[in-house]
N, C-alpha and C positions, 0 to 999 in steps of 0.2 A: 272848412278847409273850402278855399274857392277853388274852382273846376273851371280849367281853359281846355277847350278842344280844337286839336290843328287841324288844318285841311291843307295837304300839299298834292303833287304830285306823284311821289315816290316815295316810298321808302326801303327803298335796296341799301343794306349798307357799304358806306366806301362807293357804293355806284354814284348816284345821287346826291350831290350838293347841299341842295334845298332839304331834303328829307336828314343828313346827319345834322345840318343844323338845328331843324325843328327837335331832335332826339336829344344832342344835347343841352337845346335850351329848356326842353320840358325839363331835363335831369337835375339844372340850375334851379326853376320855379320851383324843384320838389323838393329842395332845401328851405327855401321860404314858406315852405308850408302848403303850396298849392297843387293838385294835383293833374294830369293832363291824361289827357288821350289823344293818339294822332292817328290820323286817317287819311291814310292814300288813295286818292281815288280813280286813279289811273295809271295802275301799277305796272307797268310792261312786264317788270320781273315776277309778274305772278300768275301761275298759269294760266291759262284760257278759261273762263268762265269762272276761275274761281274767289273765296273772300279768305281769308286767314286773319287770325285773333289770336292775339298773345295777351294775357294778363298782366299786371306790374306783377314782379317778384323780386329775391334777393338779388338779381343781376339786372332787372329791367325797372324804374322807379314808376314808368308811366303804363299803359295801358296802349293797345295799336292795334287798329284794325288795316288790312293791305285791301283792296278791289283791284280785279284783273281789267287791264284798259280793252278788255275784249267785251266787256259787260258793255250793252246798252246806256246811253244816259238815263233813259225813265226807269231802270232798274237800278241802276246807280244811285238816282234820286232816293228811291225808296228804301232802299239801303241805310242810306246816309240817314234818315230821318229815324227810323227804328237806333240806331246805333247813337243819333243826338237823345233821342227820347230814354235809351237806359241811361246814357251815360248824365243827362242832366247839365251840362256847361251853364256856367252864369257866362261865359263869354265864351265865342268862338272866334278865332284867328286863323284867318286865310292868308298863304300864302301863295302869291302871285306869278306865277312866270308862265309868258301863253304858250310855250313849249313843250311845258310839262302837261299842257291838258288838250293838247291839239299837235299833232306829228307837221303839221304845215304852219304853228304859230298864228292860227287863227281857231283862237276857241269857243265858238260860235255857239255850239252844243252845251258849253259851260254856261255863257252869258246867260242863254235860255234857262235853265234847268235849274241852278244853284237858288236863283232866288225865289225857286217854288218851295224852298226846305220850310219857309215861312214858322220857323223856333221863334219865339219870342227872348231876345238877350242879346247881349252887349256883340258891336261887330269889330273886330279887328283887320286892318288889311297890311300885310306887307310885302310891298311892292319890291321884287329881287330883280326884274327885267321890267322893262318898259315895252319900247317895241324896237323893230332892229335901227339900224344907222340910213337911210336913206341914199346917204352918199356912195357906201363902198358898191352895189352893183345897181343896175337897173331893175331888174325883179322888186328888188326893195321901196322902188320909187311908188311900186303898186301897195306891193303891203304895209307900208308903214302906216298908211292913213287908215289904212280898214282896223291894223292892229289898235287905234289911235282912238277909233271909234267904238269898240269892242271892248274895250277898257273904260270908256266913258258912260258906257250904256250900264256897264257892271257895277259902276261905282253908283252910277244913281239910279238903279234897281236896289240896289243892297241899302244904298246910305249908312255907311261904316261909321260907327262914334271915332273910329282911330283909324289914321293912316301914317303910318310910316313905309318909307323906303332906308335904303341902306347908305346911300352918299348923296353929298353936295349938288349934284348935279342934276339928278332928278328932282330933285327939291323944285329947282329952280323952271326943269322943263314941266313939273303937272301944274307947277302956281301959274306958268301961260297959260294954261286950260279951264282956269279959276280951281286948282283942285289942291286944298291945304294940303300939306301931311310936314311931317318933321323928320329928319334922319337920326337912324336908329342902328349905332354905330352895327360892324359885321364883327363878329370875334372866331376864333380860329376852332376848326373841326378836329385840328390836329395837337393834342395834350403834350407838353412839355416832358421828356420822358429822360431823366436823368442818365448818364450814363460813362463809363470811365474812359476817361477821352485819352485819344493816344496822342504823343506824340508828332506834332505839325510836320510837315516833310518839307524841307529846303528847296525854297527857287522854286515854290509852283503858287498856283493860286487856282481854286475851286470854284467854277459859276456853276449854280443849281436852278434849272427852268425844272415847274412843277406844273404837270396842267397841258391843256391846250395850248398848240402855239399859232398863233393868227400869223394869215397869209396876208395880211398886209405887214407886216415886221422887217424892214429891210436887214435882215441878217449881215450882208456883206460891210455896211456903214459902221453896224455895232462892232465886228469882228476886228475889221481892220484899224479903230481906234485901239482896242483893247491889243492888239497887235503894238502897236506903239508906245502904248502904258507899259506891256510887258518888257518891253527894249528898256526904253527908260527905265524901271525899276530893276535889269537887270534878273527878269527870271525867267527861269527855263521850256520851264511845261503850265501852258494852262488846259485846264479840266472841262470839259461842259458836261456836265450829268444831267441826263431827264427822266423825270420818275413821272408817274401817275399816266393819266389817259391822255396820250399827247394827240389822238386824234390820227389819221392818216396820214393829211398832210405835216404834221408835226414828226412821226415815227420816218418816214422817206426821205425827208430833211434832213433829219440827223443822219441815214444812211449815205446820203449824200456829200454833205460835209465831212463825213468820216474817211471819206474816200478821195477829195479834195485838197484834205489839209492831212500830209502825213511826217510833221516833222515835232513842232512847237502846241500845236493844238490835238487834242484828241477829247473824241465826240462817245458818249456810252450812253445808250437808254437800257437802264434800269425798269421800268415797265410800271408794273403793277406793284404797291410795296407795302407790310402790314404799318398800322398806325406807327406803332412803337419805330421800325425802321424807316419811315418816314422821316419822324421828330429826328434820330437820327442820322439821317444825311443831310436835316437841315439844319443842325448844331457844327457840323464837321465840314461844311461850306465857307465858304470867303466872304460869297455873294451870291444872290440870288438874283435873277433876271429875270421881268414880266413880260410878254406881248400886249397885255392889254392898255389900252392909250390911259396917258394922265388922268385926264378927266372922269375916269372910269376907274380909278385905281380902288376906289372904295369900297365899288363891289365883289373885290374880286377875293374868294375865299383862299385861294392860294396866296396870295398876296398879306393876308392876312395871319398866314401861318407863320408864313420868313417874318414879318414883324412879331410875332408871339415867343419864337427863337432868337429875336437879336440879330435878325439878319440885314444888313443892308440890302436894299433893293433897287436897282438899276433901269431904270426907266427909257426904253430907247423911244418910245412912239409917245412925243410930247406935243400933246395936242392946244391947238389956241382957241380954244370953247371956254377956258376958265382961267383966264392970265392969273387972274386973284391967287387962286386954287395954287397953281403952277409955282407963284412963288412961296406961300407958304411951305409948299413942297421941298423947294428948295432950299430952305433955311431948314433945315431938321438934318441930323446925318442918320436919319431912316433912310433917307433915298437919294439917288444919284440920278438926276434928269440928265441926259445923253440927247444935243442938240445936235443936228447934222453940221458938219467940220467943227466940231469942238473937241477939245484934248478931252479924255478922261482922266482924272486923277484918283486914284486907288488906291487905298489904305486897309487891307484886311484887319488892322488892328485898333482902325476908329469904325469899333462895332458898335452900336445903340444897346440901350438897356430892352428888354423882352416890353413887348407892350399886347396884352390883349384885354379886350372888351367886354367880355362876358360877363363879369359883375357889374361893371356900370351899363353896362343893356340892360340886365335882368332888372336890376333898379331901377332905371329909367323904365321899362316894361310895366313893372307893378306896381310902381307910382301912376302912372296912365291910366291905369285898371280900376285902382282903386279909388281913382278920382269919381268913378261912374256908382260907388259901392254906396 
């Protein structure tokens, strides 16, 4: 049985997308005969100074260790070395997100300490986040080059055997810096749970938002276009449902919109839900809406969940960074790209087939690992 040890920031269930990704990936790999250990090395959900351990059992197919974010990096390295020597993995899969290892997005201590692990095995890097967009705000113009430098130093010191990332844009950005990577498609962290469907409510459309609402989203433009589409299709009510961790901006925006629209638009914030309830909401909605820009759509776990439930996704932030990718998105019935000034053609009956990449990504990951055995 081949052993894989995953390293991530946090393993708090339903509160950390990468942690949930690692859990689900480990469970999938277990079905193919792999034994996985998951280690969170900067877990802010673990009590100060604490380390928790849970062995594989009937409800969990992997070992897990969680190291409190409050522990010094020197001590974290000692703990990690002990875990690695005990578990003796053939592969270490490191999940990179700069903010998972530093609240400021500058994981300097990680870059200094992780290479000192010096354990002889094969290394895999999964890059979920690269660096901040320098065009969004002035502070990012200083932060972005520093993040680029830190990632380059970390890759140079570890020299991973395999580098993956979630999306086409990151593959191309890494290539500019001489880093060869392959895309490993993101899968949904939310399982499809069948339920007895209720009869649809006539003359209504429901739009589902899942997770963070980005301030860069121009909500007035999209809502105006939806209003025109509503009138054209003789729809009485449009419901806008917000679920998950929307952030302070998203919560306040929903309150503001609920006060502003009092007739044909209704806004509800359902907040944190169980995985089963999220699956239910994804199935009963007519459309999903993401505020992630189009060139980064493949890195969004919430979009992956929408696609896995056959929910067509409206993209109101159409970026010009990957024109060829936009053309691809537009050619499918899974996405509806909304350009400024464009009319929206909305048909809830034109629902795409569910697509989840868990099986294909597991197979790709296994193939890349076995190439080194």
